[in-house]
N, C-alpha and C positions, 0 to 999 in steps of 0.2 A: 711366280712364287718367290718369297724371300727365303734365302738359303738358311737363315737362322731358324726358320720354322721347320725346315726339312728334318723329318724324324730320323733319317739315316745319315751316316757319315762315311767318308772314305776311310780305307784301311791301309796302313803302311805295309802290312804283310798279307799275302794271299792265303790260299788253302794249304800250301806246303806239300801235302801228299798228292794233290791233283796236278798233273803235269800239263793239262790242257790250257793253252793260252787264253781261250775265250772265258773259261771259268775263273782263272786267276784275275783277269782284267775286270770282269763283270762283278765279281765279289769285292775286289778292292775298290772299284768305283761306286759301290753301293747300289748296284742295279739288281742283284740277286743275292739270296742267302741259301747256302747249301744245307738242306735239312737232313739228308742222308745220301748214301751212294745212289746216284741217278735220280734224285728228287731235289728240285729247287723252288724256293719261294721268290716270287717277283715283287720286289720292293717298289716304292713310288716311282723312281726314275726308270726302272726296268719295265714297269707296267705301262708307263707312258710310251716308251719305245715300242713295246710289244703291240700296244693298241694302234700305233701309227702304222705298223706293218700290216696288222689285221685290216685297218681301214683301206689301205691300198688294194689288198687282195679282194676285199668285199666289193669295191668299186668295179674291179675288172670282172668278177664273177657276175655281178648284176648286169654289166654291159653285154654279156653274151646270153642273157636270159635266165641265169640261175636264180632260183627262189630260195631264200634263206629260211632255215628251220632249225630246230634243236632237238636231237634225239636223246634218249636217256643213256646214261653211262651204265646203270645197272641193267643186267641182261637176264632174260628168262632162258634157261637152257633149252627149252623145247624148240625154239626157232633154230638154234644152232645145231641141234641134233638132226633136224630135217636136212640140213646141208652137209652134215658129217664133220663139222668143225668144232664141236664141243669137246671131242676127244681126238684120238689119232695123232697125226703129226703136229696139230695145233695145241695139244694138251699142255705142253710145257710153257706156252705163252701166257696162259690165263692166270689172273688173280681171282681166286674163287673163295666163297664163304658159304656156310650153311645157315639157313634161316631158322630162327627159333620156332617158327610154325611148321618147320619141316621142308625138305627140299634144298636145292642149291641155287646160288645166284652168282653171276660173274660180272667183272668190270670189263667193259668192252675194250678190245684192243684194235678193232676196226668195226665198220658198221654196214657191210654189204647185206648181211642177213636181216637186221632189224629194219633197214630202209626198204628192202624188197617186201618184207611182210607187211609193213605199214602201207606201202603204195598199192598193194593188191586190193585194198579197200577203196581206192580212189581212181584207179586206172582200169578201164574195162573195154574201152572202144578205141578204134583208130583215131577218133576225134580228140582223144585225150593226149595224143602223141604227136610230135616229140615233146619232151619236157626235161627239165633238169632241176635238181634240188641240191642244196649244199648246207653245210654247217661248220661252225667252229666249236670243236668238242675236245675235252680232255680225254686222252687215251691212256690206257694202262697196259704195259707189256712187261712181262717177267723176263727182262734181259738177264742172261746168265752172268754177264759182266758189264755193268753199266760203266761207261768210260767216255773220254773225250768231252767232258763238260756238258754243255747243252746240246752237243751233236748226237749223243746217244744216251737217252734217259729212260727211266721206267715209267715216268709220268710226264706227258708232254701235250702241248696244244697242237691240234691238227685241223686243217681245213680239208674236208673231204666232200667232193661233189660227185653226184651220180647222175648219169644221163640215161634216159629211156627213149628208145627209138623203135620204129616199126620194122626196120631191117638194117642190114649191115651198111648199105650205101648211105642211109640217113645218119647212121651212127658215125661213119667216117667223116662226114661233113662237119658234124659238131666236134668231133675229136680234133680236127685241125683248127677250128675256131678256138678251142680251149688251149691248144698248144700255142697259138698266137697270143692269147691272153696271158699265159704264163711268161712268155718272153717279155711282154710289156711290164709285168709285175717285177721281174728281175731288173729290167732297165730302171724302173722308177725307184726301187729301193737301193740302187747303187751296185748291183751285181751283174749287170747286163754284159759288160765287157769280158767277164771271166766265167760266164755260165754258158754251157753248150748242151744243145739237144743231143741225147746220147742213145744209140741203139743198145738195148739190153734184153735180157731174157723175158719172154712173155709168160713163162711158167706153164701152167695147165690151161691158160686162157687163149693165148695166141702165140704166133712165132716170135714176135718182138713186143716189147713195151717201150715206151719212151721215158727215159729218165732225163732230168735236168741236173747236170753235174757242174758244180763250181770248183774251179782249180783252187786247191788249198793244200799247202804242204803237210798239214796234219790230218788230211782226209783219209778215210779208211778204204776208199775205192781207188782202183787203177783204171784209167781210161786212155784211149789212143785217139787224139784229136787232130782234126784238120782245121787249122785256125781260119783259113780263108773261107772255107765252106760253112764254118760255124757249126759243125757236127762232130760227133765222136762215137767211139765204139767202146762199150764196157769190156773189160778183160774177160768176163765170164762167157762172152760170145765172140771173142776175138779169134776167128778162124778164117782160113782162106775162102771157104764157102760163103761165109757171111760177108766178108769184104767184097767179094765178087757181086753178091746180091745187092749190096748197098752202093756199089760203084766207087769203092775206095781202094787205094794202093798203099801197101805197107810203107813204102819209101816216102810217102807224103805225110805220114802220121807221126805225132809226137807223144811219147809216153809221159803222163803226169799223174800225180796224186790228186784226188778230188773228193768232194763231199756231195752226196745226193741231196738236193734241196727241193726236188719235186718229182712226181712221176705221174704218168697217165697210161692207162692200159685198158684193153678191151676185155670185158667180162663175157660178152656174148650172151648166151642163154643159160649159162651155168647156174645162176641163182634163181632166175625167173622160172626155170623148169622145176628146180628142187622145191621152190616155195609157191608154185602155182600162180605166178604173176603173168596173166594172159590177157590178150586183147582180141576183140572181134573185128575183122577187117570189113571192107565195103561189100564183100560177097557173103558175109555171114560166117566165114571160116575163123577158127580160133588158132592163134599162134602165141608162142612165148615172146615177151618183150626182149628186145636186144639192148644190152646194157653196157655202160662203160664206167670206170672209176678214175678219179682225178684227185691227187693229194699234194698238199704243200704243208710243211710244218713251220708255222710262224716262230715258235720258240727256237727251233733249230736255225732258222734264218737269222735270228738275233745273235746266236753264237758265231755263225759264219761271218756276219757283218763285223762283229767285234774284232775278229782275227784279221779280216781283210783290211780294216781301217785302223790298225794299231801299229806301233813300232816295237811290239813285244809285250812288255808288262808295265810300261810306264805311262803311256798316253794313247788316246784314241782321237780321231777326228771323224765323227760320224757324218754320213750324208744328211743333207738338210731334211729330206723327206721322212727320215725315221728318227732323228735325234729327239730326245725328250723335250728339249726347248730349242728354239731358233737362235736365241742370243743368251750369252752369259755376260751380265752386266756386273762389273767389279768396282767397288768403291774402295780406294786406297787412302788410308789415313783416317784419323778420328775427328778431324775438324768438322765443325757444324756446317761450314760452307760446302765441303765435299759431300757430306751425307745428305744435305738438303738438295743439292744439284742432282745427285744420283737418284734419290727418291722421287724427285719431280719427273726426271726422264723415265723412270720405271713406270710411274702412273700414266704418263702420256703415251708410252708405247703400248701399255695394256689397253688403253682406250682405243688404240688402233688395231687391237686384236693380234699383237705380236706376242708370241709366247716367250717369256723372259724368266730366267733364273737370276735373281738379284743377290749377289754375295754381299750382304750387309753385315757380315760377322766381324767381330773384333779380333782379327788375326793379322799376322805379318803378310807383306806382299809375297814373299816366297811361298808361304803356305797356301795362299789363295791361288797363285799361279800353278802350283803343283797340282792342287785339286782340280783346277780348270782343265789342265792338260789331260788328267786322268778321266774326268767325267765325259769329255769328248764333244761338247757342244761346239758346232762349227764356226760360230761368229762370236767375237769378244769385243766388248767396249769397256775401256778403263777410264774412270774419272778419279783424278788425284789433285793434290795441291798444284802440281806442275801444269796439268791441263787446264785447271781453273784460271791460272794466271793469263792464259791466252783466250779464255772463253770457249775452249774446244774440248773434244773428247778424243781419245786414242782408239782407233778401230783396228782390229787384227782379223784378217781372213785366214783362219787356221788351215784351210785347204792349200792355200798358196804360200802362207807364211808372210804375206805382205802387210805392213803396218802403214797407216795413214792417219792424218789429223782431220777432224771435221767439226763444223759448227754444231752446237747443241740444239739441233733442230729435229724434232720428232719425225716430221714428214720426210726430211732428208735422210734420216736414219732408216725409215721404212724402205725408201727407194734403194738405199745401199744394201740392205739385208736381202732384198728380193730381186736384185739386179740379175 
């Protein structure tokens, strides 16, 4: 993409009233636009980054047998009334409205009920199990105080997967496969070294759930982690009894602030019993399906990555796998020779399927470099009058800060960018 065609621009000033580093960075870099408290629009650069994160998650969910679908955001109250979560403790979470034809409708804040109701029309025999389905869906939660930028919002993108098994043993096998997939996701998007599988409360469903917590100074959670074992305990269950059960010693643990970036937990038969999702086994007996739920928030991950890979509010260096473009190509100077050389390299790299943001704008070098630092693309090539004199380009690996000169050879550039 030519940067002169990009509809959005960087901003010198951020939100001001929002102290979250991720929001300041992503707004200033032109990735998101704040619509209202807890609601963000994803602009072209931000959507490319978000889609890269989604693509990695999709690959890992497909690899463990997940089947993608898309459930509706609008919800019929009757299904939720069967489970008891239309009112009661969940009442304050809902965004609801009245239909002109009469009755109420809600915007889903999670999807256990609708997926269970839908699957009872398709699952009836042990031969249908085990199976798992997942979706990328916009959720709506009436947060009392939306804060922390993209880390806690009222409207957000969620990947939620639901597993259906014949019994607890079969469920546990899939549960561990999904945990492994989550760890691969965090590795691939650049958060693997700072993300820990964390013992947390299982609520009404089980003794424990598994959270995946990324160490983050601005995070809302407190965890106690064992760096060598790569596990942690959430403060909410940090008791001597729990530590003994999971085989950890207080003296080996480090207290840190963190942000929950994923969770997996056992549902058991809580929803299958309430919504009559049953299967017939080999003997002809009927039993409720044993279920699990597995969530990751791609939009929250985007905020966490922005903070992890920034120096505060001036620059980012995003991981290759999630950056909106692999390369930022910058043409310095208005001479026809520079512009022609840059345009030729841009076209040839695109022919080789390298994603390039080409800064062809008529701006000063200082303005272009400041924008490049803020936008966060990990590789930079500069073509200028000086580089043209030697028939070379200047390459900067922004992760290491190392600069080197190279011949203007598209194939050589591809090898350099994917080394």
